N, C-alpha and C positions, 0 to 999 in steps of 0.2 A: 485858738481854742476861745469860744466863746463861752462865760459861766455868768449864770441870771440866778437870781434868787428870788421866790414866791414871797415876798416880804408879808404878804396877806397870811401865809400859812406859817412862816417862820416863828418860830416859838423862843427865840433868842438863848435855846441851851448850850451853843458852844461847843457842840460836839465837833463840828468842822472847822475851830480853830486847833481843837487838839489834832486835827489828821493833816489840814493842810493851815496850817499858821504863814507861812508867805503868801496867803489867797485870802484868808478870813481873819477877823480881829472882833472881836467886840470895844466900843468905844467908851467913854466914860459913863455914859449911862446906862451901859451893858446891852446895848442894840447892835445887830450885826453889820459889819461895813466889810467889802469885799473886792478884790482887783476884777474886773468883767472879763477880762484880756490877760489872762497871766501867760509866762511863758510855759510855752510846749514841755518845758522839763517839769513842769508843775503837774501835768497828765496824771498819772496815778496816784498823787494826794489828795488832788480834786475828785476823783472819781473815786477813793475812798473814803471822803466827806460827804459827798452826795449819797453813797453805801449807808452812811454812819448816822444820817440825818432822821431826827425820831418824825420829823413832821413829812419829811420825801419831799421839802422846797428848794433842791438845787438842782438845775439842770444845766449840759454839757451840750455845745453843739460845736462842728467844726467848723 
């Protein structure tokens, strides 16, 4: 699984961090950081994160 985030669309709301904390985090400046190649065991969490993203900025590819 490959995850990308359109950082131009991302508004750093952090909903993805709540949904998939093993994949998404906010750095000390409050900006999103993420693992672009998480383990497949995180798939359902990443899908949830994509669903709850207010900006719809998260994309998943196989």
